[in-house]
C-alpha positions as CSV (number, residue, x, y, z in Angstrom):
1,M,-21.2,-6.5,6.5
2,F,-19.2,-4.1,4.3
3,K,-21.0,-4.5,1.0
4,G,-21.6,-0.8,0.4
5,T,-18.0,-0.1,1.4
6,T,-16.4,-2.7,-0.9
7,K,-18.4,-1.4,-3.9
8,Q,-17.3,2.1,-3.1
9,L,-13.7,1.0,-2.8
10,A,-13.9,-0.9,-6.1
11,S,-15.3,2.0,-8.1
12,S,-13.0,4.4,-9.9
13,P,-12.5,7.8,-8.3
14,G,-12.0,9.5,-11.6
15,R,-9.1,10.0,-14.0
16,G,-8.1,13.5,-12.6
17,F,-7.9,12.1,-9.1
18,E,-5.8,9.2,-10.3
19,I,-3.4,11.5,-12.1
20,T,-3.1,13.7,-9.0
21,I,-2.3,10.7,-6.8
22,G,0.0,9.3,-9.5
23,I,2.0,12.5,-9.3
24,L,2.2,12.4,-5.5
25,V,3.3,8.7,-5.7
26,A,5.9,9.5,-8.4
27,F,7.3,12.2,-6.1
28,A,7.5,9.7,-3.3
29,A,9.3,7.3,-5.6
30,V,11.8,9.9,-6.6
31,I,12.5,10.7,-3.0
32,F,12.8,7.0,-2.3
33,W,15.3,6.5,-5.1
34,W,17.2,9.5,-3.9
35,L,17.4,8.1,-0.4
36,I,18.7,4.8,-1.8
37,W,21.4,6.7,-3.7
38,V,22.4,8.8,-0.6
39,I,22.4,5.9,1.8
40,G,24.1,3.6,-0.7
41,S,26.9,6.1,-1.4
42,S,27.6,6.9,2.2
43,V,27.5,3.5,4.0
44,P,30.4,1.1,4.1
45,I,29.9,-2.1,2.0
46,A,28.7,-4.8,4.3
47,L,26.1,-7.6,4.1
48,D,23.6,-5.8,6.3
49,S,23.8,-2.5,4.2
50,I,23.5,-4.5,0.9
51,I,20.4,-6.3,2.2
52,G,18.9,-3.0,3.4
53,I,19.6,-1.2,0.1
54,F,18.2,-4.2,-1.8
55,V,15.0,-4.2,0.3
56,M,14.7,-0.4,-0.2
57,A,15.2,-0.9,-3.9
58,L,12.4,-3.5,-4.1
59,I,10.0,-1.1,-2.3
60,A,11.1,1.8,-4.6
61,I,10.4,-0.4,-7.7
62,W,7.0,-1.2,-6.3
63,I,6.2,2.5,-5.7
64,S,7.5,3.4,-9.1
65,Q,5.3,0.8,-10.8
66,L,2.3,2.0,-8.9
67,S,3.0,5.5,-10.0
68,Y,3.4,4.4,-13.6
69,R,0.1,2.5,-13.6
70,L,-1.7,5.5,-12.1
71,L,-0.2,8.1,-14.4
72,F,-0.6,6.2,-17.6
73,N,-3.8,4.3,-16.8
74,K,-2.1,0.9,-17.2
75,R,-4.2,-1.3,-14.9
76,R,-3.8,-5.0,-14.5
77,K,-6.2,-7.4,-16.3
78,D,-8.3,-7.7,-13.2
79,G,-8.7,-3.9,-13.0
80,G,-6.5,-3.3,-10.0
81,L,-3.2,-1.5,-9.7
82,F,-1.4,-4.5,-8.3
83,A,-2.0,-8.2,-7.8
84,A,-4.6,-9.4,-5.3
85,W,-2.0,-11.3,-3.4
86,S,0.1,-8.1,-3.1
87,L,-3.0,-6.2,-1.8
88,K,-3.6,-9.0,0.8
89,V,0.0,-8.9,2.0
90,W,-0.2,-5.1,2.5
91,L,-3.6,-5.5,4.2
92,V,-2.3,-8.1,6.6
93,F,0.7,-5.9,7.5
94,L,-1.5,-2.8,8.0
95,G,-4.2,-4.8,9.9
96,I,-1.6,-6.2,12.3
97,S,-0.1,-2.7,12.7
98,S,-3.5,-1.2,13.4
99,V,-4.3,-3.8,16.0
100,A,-1.0,-3.0,17.7
101,M,-1.8,0.7,17.6
102,V,-5.2,0.1,19.1
103,A,-3.5,-1.8,22.0
104,L,-0.9,0.8,22.4
105,G,-3.5,3.6,22.4
106,L,-5.6,1.9,25.0
107,T,-2.7,1.1,27.3
108,T,-1.3,4.7,27.1
109,S,-4.8,6.4,27.3
110,E,-4.4,7.8,23.8
111,Y,-8.0,7.1,22.8
112,R,-7.9,9.2,19.6
113,M,-5.0,7.1,18.4
114,A,-6.9,3.9,19.2
115,L,-10.0,5.2,17.4
116,G,-8.0,6.1,14.3
117,A,-6.3,2.7,14.3
118,T,-9.7,1.0,14.7
119,G,-10.8,2.9,11.6
120,M,-7.7,1.7,9.8
121,F,-8.5,-1.9,10.8
122,V,-12.1,-1.6,9.4
123,A,-10.6,-0.2,6.2
124,C,-8.3,-3.3,6.0
125,V,-11.2,-5.6,6.4
126,A,-13.1,-3.9,3.7
127,G,-10.0,-3.9,1.5
128,W,-9.7,-7.7,2.1
129,Q,-13.2,-8.1,0.7
130,V,-12.1,-6.3,-2.4
131,A,-8.9,-8.4,-2.7
132,K,-10.9,-11.6,-2.2
133,R,-13.4,-10.6,-4.9
134,R,-10.6,-9.7,-7.3
135,S,-8.8,-13.0,-6.7
136,Q,-12.0,-14.9,-7.3
137,C,-12.6,-13.0,-10.6
138,S,-9.0,-13.7,-11.8
139,T,-9.4,-17.4,-11.1
140,K,-12.6,-17.6,-13.2
141,T,-11.0,-16.1,-16.3
């Protein structure tokens, strides 16, 4: 069904593009760490604020690691930027979100939003095929 799309998603876009995206992701990581510092220094210490800052720090670590791997060409053994299970978790989250956006777009007569969310869902399905192939390759080795 998505054979051409999965091959295209699995191919490398080129080193220059990876560096450009790595710089943008590094900028996002810096902003995220700054937000953690600003929020962490201004909220009172309570269990909910500690949990929120901890979750934000985990996301910031993930974004920073992604930036590091893009900028310094440090891919995983299977060739991806992060583990196949991590890719699947993100795809499930984005897939469910896109289905919700399709439903919202259809109920509010925002058909362009529904169309865009449908495209995102198709990309999630194609990404799932890539993640499935990577997880099969990593279990063979």
